[in-house]
C-alpha positions in Angstrom: 32.2 -2.4 19.3 34.1 -3.8 21.6 33.1 -7.7 20.9 33.5 -7.1 17.2 37.1 -5.9 18.0 37.8 -9.1 20.1 36.9 -10.6 16.6 39.8 -11.8 14.5 39.2 -11.1 10.7 38.2 -14.6 9.8 35.3 -14.6 12.4 34.3 -10.8 11.4 34.1 -12.6 7.8 32.1 -15.4 9.1 29.5 -13.0 11.0 29.2 -11.1 7.7 28.5 -13.7 5.7 25.5 -15.0 8.0 24.0 -11.4 8.3 24.0 -11.8 4.3 22.6 -15.0 4.4 20.3 -14.2 7.0 19.0 -11.3 5.0 18.3 -13.3 2.0 16.4 -15.8 4.0 14.5 -13.2 6.2 13.6 -11.0 2.7 12.3 -14.1 0.7 10.0 -15.0 3.8 9.1 -11.0 4.6 8.4 -11.2 0.5 6.2 -14.2 0.3 3.9 -13.4 3.2 3.4 -9.7 2.0 2.7 -10.3 -1.6 0.3 -12.7 -0.6 -1.1 -11.0 2.7 -1.1 -8.1 0.3 -3.3 -9.7 -2.3 -5.5 -11.4 -0.4 -6.7 -8.3 1.4 -6.7 -6.1 -1.6 -3.6 -3.8 0.3 -1.3 -2.3 -2.4 1.0 -0.9 0.5 1.5 -4.3 1.8 2.1 -5.8 -1.5 4.5 -3.6 -2.9 6.5 -4.1 0.3 6.5 -7.4 -0.7 7.6 -7.0 -4.1 10.4 -4.5 -3.0 11.9 -7.4 -0.3 12.6 -9.8 -3.7 14.3 -7.0 -5.2 16.3 -6.6 -1.9 17.2 -10.3 -2.4 19.3 -9.9 -5.7 21.0 -7.2 -3.7 22.0 -9.3 -1.0 23.2 -12.1 -3.0 25.4 -9.8 -4.4 27.0 -9.0 -1.2 27.2 -12.6 -0.2 29.0 -13.7 -3.4 31.7 -11.0 -2.6 32.2 -12.2 1.0 32.8 -15.5 -0.6 35.6 -14.0 -3.1 36.8 -11.9 0.4 37.2 -15.6 2.0 39.4 -16.6 -0.8 41.8 -13.8 -0.2 40.3 -11.9 -3.0 40.0 -8.5 -1.3 37.1 -6.1 -1.6 37.3 -5.8 -5.5 34.1 -6.1 -7.5 33.5 -8.4 -10.3 30.9 -8.4 -13.2 28.7 -10.5 -11.1 27.9 -7.9 -8.5 28.1 -4.8 -11.0 24.9 -7.3 -12.8 22.9 -7.9 -10.0 23.2 -4.0 -9.3 22.0 -3.4 -12.3 19.3 -5.8 -12.4 18.4 -4.9 -8.7 18.1 -0.7 -10.2 15.6 -1.8 -13.3 13.9 -3.9 -10.9 13.2 -1.0 -8.4 12.3 1.6 -11.7 9.6 -0.9 -13.2 8.5 -1.6 -9.3 8.2 2.5 -9.0 6.3 2.6 -12.2 3.8 -0.4 -11.5 3.1 0.8 -7.6 2.5 4.6 -9.3 -0.1 3.6 -11.8 -1.8 1.4 -9.5 -1.7 3.4 -6.6 -3.1 6.6 -8.6 -5.8 4.1 -10.4 -7.1 2.8 -6.9 -7.0 6.8 -5.9 -9.4 7.6 -8.8 -11.5 4.8 -7.8 -11.6 5.2 -4.5 -10.6 1.6 -3.5 -10.4 0.3 -0.2 -8.7 -2.7 1.3 -10.3 -5.1 3.1 -7.8 -5.1 5.9 -4.5 -3.3 6.9 -4.0 -5.0 10.2 -1.4 -7.5 7.8 0.3 -4.4 7.3 0.9 -3.9 10.6 2.2 -6.9 12.0 4.3 -7.0 9.4 6.0 -3.8 9.1 6.9 -4.3 13.0 7.8 -7.6 13.1 10.7 -6.1 9.6 11.0 -2.7 11.4 12.5 -5.0 14.5 15.0 -7.4 12.2 15.8 -4.2 10.3 17.1 -3.0 13.7 19.4 -5.8 14.8 20.7 -6.3 11.1 22.0 -2.2 10.7 23.4 -2.5 14.1 25.1 -5.7 13.3 26.2 -4.7 9.7 27.4 -0.9 10.6 29.9 -3.0 13.8 31.3 -5.7 11.4 32.0 -3.0 8.3 33.7 -0.9 11.0 35.4 -3.2 12.1 36.6 -4.4 8.6 36.9 -1.3 7.3 34.4 -2.0 4.5 32.7 0.2 2.7 30.2 -2.1 0.9 28.9 -4.4 4.3 28.6 -0.5 5.3 26.7 0.4 2.2 24.6 -2.9 3.0 23.9 -1.3 6.2 22.5 1.6 4.5 20.4 -0.5 2.6 18.7 -2.1 5.6 18.1 0.9 6.8 16.3 2.1 3.4 14.3 -1.1 4.7 13.6 0.4 7.9 12.3 3.7 6.4 10.1 1.7 4.1 8.8 -0.2 6.9 7.8 2.7 8.9 6.1 4.1 5.9 3.5 0.6 5.3 3.4 0.8 9.4 1.8 4.5 9.5 -0.4 3.8 6.3 -1.6 0.8 7.7 -2.4 2.0 11.0 -3.7 5.0 9.5 -6.7 2.9 7.7 -7.6 1.0 10.9 -8.3 3.8 12.6 -9.8 6.2 10.0 -11.1 3.7 7.1 -9.8 6.2 4.5 -8.8 4.2 1.4 -6.4 6.8 -0.1 -4.1 6.5 2.7 -3.2 2.9 1.3 -2.8 4.4 -1.9 -0.3 7.4 -0.5 1.4 4.6 1.7 2.0 2.6 -1.9 3.1 5.9 -3.8 5.6 6.7 -0.9 7.1 3.1 -1.5 7.0 3.7 -5.0 9.1 7.0 -4.2 11.7 5.0 -1.8 12.1 2.1 -4.4 12.9 4.6 -6.9 15.7 6.2 -4.7 17.1 2.7 -4.0 16.7 1.4 -7.8 18.9 5.2 -8.5 21.7 4.5 -5.6 21.6 0.9 -7.3 22.6 1.9 -10.6 25.1 4.5 -9.5 26.8 1.4 -7.4 27.1 0.1 -10.4 28.4 2.6 -12.1 31.0 3.2 -9.7 32.1 -0.5 -9.5 32.2 -1.0 -13.4 35.0 1.9 -13.2 36.5 0.0 -10.5 36.6 -3.1 -12.9 37.5 -0.9 -15.9 40.4 0.2 -14.0 41.5 -3.0 -12.6 41.6 -4.8 -16.2 43.5 -1.8 -17.3 46.2 -2.1 -14.5 46.3 -6.0 -15.1 
């Protein structure tokens, strides 16, 4: 934290922008690898994890957009772009929840087994390492700037850490036991976490709508 206090506001904004761009690029790569490997190995939990990564990109773009406006001395007020990004994110999470839950239930009924979950173990371990880094850095920058938006983004990275943990447990469980139901159960847990993220996105969007409306009325 001492290191952050030594940085100027401009340097802190530059650090926050780097973290936002890093989040976007990492989630795109993680999503591509997870979706490809999940589809190739018939691993629903890994496939769902990858789709979640793509949805997180939309949210991260909203944070990056806000930071660009802050650098132009716009303050931490929000605009219509960020509200729409959160709403799209919320609907995407809800659709992912429905798709994962339905497919997982079908897989449970059919006693489906993935070919392997080794990719799930590798991806989840990598994701947990990067998410831990992002949580620490975003929390430090957000605290130093007094930015609730950046701290909320750190909480979003924390949710991704939980998703990675679910994927890791279900993937290791399958490799150790050969029980195909563990993959489906992992997918159901990811669906539940995705539903929570969707609900939080809509909650943030409603809050921003109120803020935008109040700002317009005052103007």
